[in-house]
PAGU-56192 format. One line per 10 residues: their letters; for each residue x, y, z of C-alpha. Coordinates in nm, 3 decimals, m for minus. Layout:
<atoms>
a> X Y Z ~ ...
</atoms>
This chain:
<atoms>
dmvrhvllnq> m1.687 m0.507 m1.974 ~ m1.745 m0.711 m1.658 ~ m1.381 m0.676 m1.552 ~ m1.399 m0.302 m1.620 ~ m1.714 m0.277 m1.407 ~ m1.559 m0.466 m1.116 ~ m1.239 m0.260 m1.124 ~ m1.419 0.076 m1.130 ~ m1.704 m0.003 m0.891 ~ m1.564 m0.267 m0.654
lipslrsnrl> m1.184 m0.292 m0.649 ~ m1.069 0.070 m0.678 ~ m1.320 0.204 m0.419 ~ m1.228 m0.070 m0.169 ~ m0.851 m0.018 m0.197 ~ m0.824 0.347 m0.096 ~ m0.479 0.434 0.048 ~ m0.336 0.123 m0.120 ~ m0.170 0.074 m0.455 ~ m0.316 m0.113 m0.747
givtyagtaf> m0.160 m0.230 m1.074 ~ m0.312 m0.394 m1.380 ~ m0.174 m0.668 m1.604 ~ m0.369 m0.772 m1.913 ~ m0.286 m1.090 m2.099 ~ m0.356 m1.271 m2.424 ~ m0.071 m1.429 m2.623 ~ 0.157 m1.276 m2.360 ~ 0.128 m1.042 m2.060 ~ 0.115 m0.664 m2.098
dqayltddyk> 0.210 m0.381 m1.858 ~ m0.127 m0.206 m1.844 ~ m0.060 m0.002 m1.529 ~ 0.217 m0.021 m1.271 ~ 0.138 m0.014 m0.898 ~ m0.001 0.328 m0.811 ~ m0.238 0.504 m0.573 ~ m0.331 0.760 m0.838 ~ m0.683 0.626 m0.883 ~ m0.787 0.907 m1.116
alswvvqdgm> m0.521 0.805 m1.369 ~ m0.592 0.438 m1.304 ~ m0.963 0.487 m1.375 ~ m0.874 0.651 m1.706 ~ m0.659 0.350 m1.798 ~ m0.944 0.113 m1.716 ~ m1.202 0.312 m1.912 ~ m0.999 0.406 m2.219 ~ m0.670 0.214 m2.228 ~ m0.780 m0.138 m2.138
tmssapgegs> m0.920 m0.286 m2.456 ~ m0.960 m0.638 m2.594 ~ m0.647 m0.587 m2.805 ~ m0.428 m0.407 m2.548 ~ m0.242 m0.730 m2.472 ~ m0.056 m0.861 m2.780 ~ m0.093 m1.199 m2.942 ~ m0.366 m1.462 m2.941 ~ m0.454 m1.703 m2.664 ~ m0.445 m1.697 m2.286
cmadalllac> m0.097 m1.698 m2.128 ~ m0.195 m1.688 m1.763 ~ 0.149 m1.786 m1.634 ~ 0.310 m1.482 m1.798 ~ 0.050 m1.258 m1.635 ~ 0.113 m1.401 m1.286 ~ 0.491 m1.368 m1.324 ~ 0.458 m1.007 m1.442 ~ 0.237 m0.929 m1.143 ~ 0.509 m1.075 m0.918
kyfdidspan> 0.762 m0.839 m1.079 ~ 0.533 m0.548 m0.995 ~ 0.551 m0.646 m0.629 ~ 0.929 m0.700 m0.639 ~ 0.985 m0.351 m0.778 ~ 0.730 m0.139 m0.590 ~ 0.602 m0.331 m0.287 ~ 0.788 m0.379 0.045 ~ 0.809 m0.744 0.148 ~ 0.616 m0.681 0.473
hqriivlfsd> 0.312 m0.542 0.291 ~ 0.007 m0.755 0.218 ~ 0.006 m0.859 m0.147 ~ m0.300 m0.967 m0.342 ~ m0.359 m1.081 m0.700 ~ m0.713 m1.084 m0.838 ~ m0.702 m1.308 m1.144 ~ m0.990 m1.272 m1.392 ~ m1.029 m1.570 m1.626 ~ m1.281 m1.792 m1.800
ggtddkeeel> m1.056 m2.090 m1.725 ~ m0.892 m2.112 m2.065 ~ m0.512 m2.123 m2.073 ~ m0.247 m2.208 m2.332 ~ 0.025 m2.261 m2.072 ~ 0.207 m2.587 m2.017 ~ 0.192 m2.742 m1.672 ~ 0.556 m2.658 m1.596 ~ 0.492 m2.293 m1.686 ~ 0.194 m2.276 m1.452
dkafaacarr> 0.392 m2.451 m1.175 ~ 0.665 m2.188 m1.208 ~ 0.412 m1.905 m1.179 ~ 0.235 m2.066 m0.882 ~ 0.567 m2.115 m0.701 ~ 0.658 m1.750 m0.763 ~ 0.333 m1.639 m0.595 ~ 0.388 m1.874 m0.302 ~ 0.744 m1.751 m0.238 ~ 0.615 m1.395 m0.208
nikvmvvglg> 0.323 m1.489 0.019 ~ 0.079 m1.347 m0.234 ~ m0.288 m1.410 m0.168 ~ m0.480 m1.494 m0.484 ~ m0.845 m1.453 m0.569 ~ m0.954 m1.629 m0.889 ~ m1.261 m1.470 m1.046 ~ m1.449 m1.676 m1.306 ~ m1.605 m1.491 m1.599 ~ m1.827 m1.594 m1.888
kaqpsaipva> m2.141 m1.794 m1.950 ~ m2.179 m2.142 m1.806 ~ m2.296 m2.281 m2.142 ~ m2.069 m2.259 m2.450 ~ m2.162 m1.976 m2.683 ~ m2.023 m1.818 m2.999 ~ m1.827 m1.492 m2.982 ~ m2.003 m1.208 m3.171 ~ m1.771 m1.027 m3.412 ~ m1.922 m0.698 m3.294
qlaandrlkm> m1.757 m0.752 m2.952 ~ m1.407 m0.802 m3.091 ~ m1.137 m0.536 m3.106 ~ m1.143 m0.313 m3.414 ~ m0.846 m0.481 m3.589 ~ m0.999 m0.826 m3.530 ~ m1.336 m0.715 m3.669 ~ m1.165 m0.623 m3.996 ~ m1.030 m0.977 m4.028 ~ m1.380 m1.118 m3.978
egetvlring> m1.552 m0.898 m4.238 ~ m1.878 m1.056 m4.350 ~ m1.899 m1.284 m4.044 ~ m2.136 m1.241 m3.749 ~ m1.948 m1.474 m3.510 ~ m1.578 m1.547 m3.469 ~ m1.455 m1.830 m3.689 ~ m1.104 m1.974 m3.722 ~ m1.028 m2.204 m4.015 ~ m1.399 m2.218 m4.089
etvmtardda> m1.493 m2.338 m3.740 ~ m1.697 m2.129 m3.497 ~ m1.502 m2.044 m3.182 ~ m1.700 m2.120 m2.867 ~ m1.638 m1.977 m2.523 ~ m1.763 m2.070 m2.176 ~ m1.663 m2.042 m1.812 ~ m1.480 m2.355 m1.702 ~ m1.567 m2.372 m1.332 ~ m1.387 m2.703 m1.276
tltklaarln> m1.057 m2.570 m1.410 ~ m1.090 m2.242 m1.220 ~ m1.167 m2.421 m0.893 ~ m0.857 m2.639 m0.933 ~ m0.654 m2.331 m1.025 ~ m0.760 m2.152 m0.706 ~ m0.675 m2.461 m0.500 ~ m0.327 m2.486 m0.652 ~ m0.271 m2.119 m0.573 ~ m0.404 m2.172 m0.219
gtyirlnsgd> m0.655 m1.901 m0.302 ~ m1.026 m1.833 m0.329 ~ m1.259 m1.885 m0.625 ~ m1.555 m1.658 m0.701 ~ m1.798 m1.730 m0.983 ~ m1.900 m1.395 m1.130 ~ m2.247 m1.382 m1.281 ~ m2.295 m1.012 m1.211 ~ m2.076 m0.729 m1.083 ~ m2.240 m0.750 m0.740
dfqmvpldfe> m2.103 m1.104 m0.690 ~ m1.753 m0.970 m0.634 ~ m1.640 m0.895 m0.279 ~ m1.294 m0.855 m0.126 ~ m1.413 m1.029 0.194 ~ m1.317 m1.388 0.095 ~ m0.952 m1.285 0.092 ~ m0.970 m1.180 0.457 ~ m0.833 m0.849 0.333 ~ m0.690 m0.636 0.612
leastrtayr> m0.599 m0.268 0.602 ~ m0.323 m0.167 0.840 ~ m0.263 0.193 0.940 ~ 0.059 0.308 1.103 ~ 0.186 0.640 1.235 ~ 0.536 0.776 1.250 ~ 0.703 1.087 1.385 ~ 0.797 1.336 1.117 ~ 1.022 1.640 1.140 ~ 0.982 1.959 0.945
elfryplllg> 1.282 2.182 0.896 ~ 1.196 2.536 1.008 ~ 1.543 2.694 1.016 ~ 1.470 2.904 0.707 ~ 1.206 3.109 0.889 ~ 1.422 3.243 1.178 ~ 1.708 3.282 0.928 ~ 1.487 3.501 0.707 ~ 1.368 3.699 1.010 ~ 1.728 3.754 1.119
lvalmlayav> 1.826 3.873 0.771 ~ 1.539 4.122 0.765 ~ 1.640 4.253 1.111 ~ 2.001 4.291 0.995 ~ 1.894 4.492 0.691 ~ 1.674 4.716 0.905 ~ 1.959 4.774 1.150 ~ 2.195 4.863 0.864 ~ 1.939 5.107 0.721 ~ 1.899 5.279 1.059
vrsprnplar> 2.276 5.313 1.105 ~ 2.321 5.467 0.759 ~ 2.027 5.709 0.795 ~ 2.136 6.083 0.761 ~ 1.937 6.170 1.072 ~ 2.130 5.913 1.273 ~ 2.403 6.086 1.488 ~ 2.632 5.787 1.447 ~ 2.605 5.818 1.070 ~ 2.699 6.195 1.082
essn> 2.998 6.134 1.310 ~ 3.138 5.866 1.087 ~ 3.106 6.091 0.781 ~ 3.293 6.381 0.958
</atoms>
């Protein structure tokens, strides 16, 4: 819910005239929305399509998410454009160090600026079953908090891990306690506007005018009251 709030009220409004894509991740990364400037469609995806179970699998495969975001840029973003990844996480990851190193190197090669946004409570807390996706709630029938193998699953924001993660990405870390804590300013985000000369083909208009004039001239020549028309018929 916090990510949804930030996307709808902070990120999308601040990125007008730019393109935004969304990658969700759990056991693997998922193509939630490709880079687009259609914010109306993007807002619908955020409100209705982005759920806790939209990304398949269990866990937190952050490296897959970063690599998929890099592919977005490779496909739809010119190399001279400014590229930014805003990574939302509570600090938990199931990736091996070599997998994270590969993802970090991919971001560095593309000169991608990264903002790491920390989510969750500072103190460990249980995950209410009521907040799980519908299919996960069915598995936990009769339980009030999430349990795996009889043990209660605890979650918390790991600020130490997230700070190190931002440093390794040469990025910025923001601890998010409320939606108002998020700002694009720490990234030194710059909007660049450019103009170019465009040409519009107008040949069809004089061509149409000439065709109309030709038809009118033909009609006048063939008119019965036209002397030239009577002479030709005699």
